[in-house]
C-alpha positions, 0 to 999 in steps of 0.5 A: 500500499503506498496510499492511504486516505486523504483526497488522491485527487491533489495528489501530485507524482513525479514520473520518471521517463527516458522513452516517449510511446510507453511513457505517454501511456502509463500518464495518462493512466496516472492522470486518470487516476487523479495523480497530477504527473510531473515528468522528469527525463531526458532523450525522447520523452521529451515529447511529453512535453506536448499532452496536456496531462503533463504538469511540467516536464523537468529535463534530467541530467542523468546519464548513467549516474543513479546519484545524479539522478536521485539528488534530481529527485530529492528536489523536484519531490521539495519544491512541488510536494511529490507525494510519488514516484513514477517509473514508467519505461524500463530504465526508470523500472530499474532506477527506481529498484535501485535507488530503493530505500533511499528515495525520499517518498514512496514509489509505485512498487517495482521489483527488486534489482536482482528480479527485475535483470534476471525476468528482464533479459529474455534468456534469463528468465527463458533458462529460468523458467524451463527451470522451475516447472514455468511453461517456455518455448526451449531457446538457445543464445548466441554470439552474434547472429553468423552463429545463429546462422551455422549452426542453422545451416549445420543442423544443429539448432533446426526451424520453426526459429524465433531470434531477438535481441535479450534487452528489447522491448516492443518487439523490435528486432524479433523476427519469425524464421518457420520456412527455409525462405525465411533464414535471410531475415538473420541477416538484418539481426543488428545487435548482440547476442541474439537469442533463439527460441524454438517458434510455438504455432498458435495465438499470441496474448498476454496476461499484466498481473499486479503483484505483492510480494509475489500474491497475485492483487490484479491480472488480466489476459489480453490480445491485438491485432491490428484491428482490435484489443481484448480481455478474456480469461485463460485459467492455463495462462493465469496459472503459468504467469502466476507460479513464475510471480510467486517464485520471484516474490514480484511486486509491482506490475508484469507484463507475459508475452505468450502463445496459446499452442495451437498443438496442445491449447497450454500457454506457453511463457515467451518474453516478462516486460517486468514493468508497465506494458504498452496496452495498459490505458487500454486496459485502463479504458475497459475497466480496471486502472493498475494506476490507480490499484497501487494508490487505492491499497490492497482489496478484498478480492483479487481484480480482474477483467474477463471481457471486453473489445475495443476497436482500433481504427478511429477511421471505422469508430467515425465512418461506422458510428451506428457500429462502434460500442461504448468502449470504441467511444472511450478510445476516440475521447482519450485519443484526440483528448490529446491531439497534439500529443496524439498526432506526434506519435501518430507522425513518430517525431521522437524516437524511442526503439533504442530505450533499453537497459544496456546489457552491462549493467545488469546482474551478472550470473552463474554460467550452468548448463543449457538449455535448461539449468542442471539445478536451481538457481540462486536464490539471493536474499534482498531484505525480506524479498527473496529474488532469484537468478539464472544464467547467462552464457551466448553459445556458437555455432555448433554449441546447441543442443 
């Protein structure tokens, strides 16, 4: 619980941001929860100044030194009577976790640093899942694209595969190689290392949890394509994600990309975003505000949504208004009520595709055998919260199983 009693509408919040798209929707969600949102950040986040929901934008001098950011936070908390801090992207979530008890006011719940590093790194996340009974696809890690290509040509690993970077979000750098004529996609890889996962044919979905030390307080399963966004219920998906949250004693919001397999109908967790997620505002429009959940404190029952759908084409809503639902109109109003910010994002005025926690900043892990740890991953105590770690070990061509 981070807010108790009083007039929640009066709270001043300070959101830390270095990207634009995700922080924008987090800011809108916080504003809808009654928060007056100040923003501290730099880089692409400067585009947030164009939103009418941004109380003030404060440019940060942060360039990798957490002490610089802490000093800026303390100054803004004093000057603007800030009552709560809010992460908004990968970098800010890890920074607030790193600063921890040194922060001058409460923060929206975030995971412990070691837990964030475990789950944010797609290789370590997959290894941990496979070693602890959480359903996930088989995976291999390669030093570079050339090593991956050699392994595919030699038959060390076989198609179908999904390849991706270990530390990016938003689908950047993800390629699906299902047929031999798609192997050339490997040439488009411009990052290292390269994670290759067994591609599972099925329905791509996701699930978001809000947790308190591993206990799930809210959950929403969701599906999105170019046409619609919907929420639904899937007990197997929830059970798989909840097991991981419990194992890591997770606190805060966490989103899992998953596939509902065509072959066996079961849910496989593909990757994890240990932070707010891109469709947080769509879930809010349907009826569940994850920022408000934290502000309100623990409830008697677990909050969830099991149905609701939004059409994602503003043009179709306007051209065929008689087909629009109440949720469609809420989506239209959300976008058109903040027109300058909406148009800036549509025009891709600010590129935030490179905003990510550098691999070198994340915790180091002891290597273990692949693809499944031979023994349970090490558990490290951080205060009263257990944080689990797993191994990172790039492989070269010829060494994949």
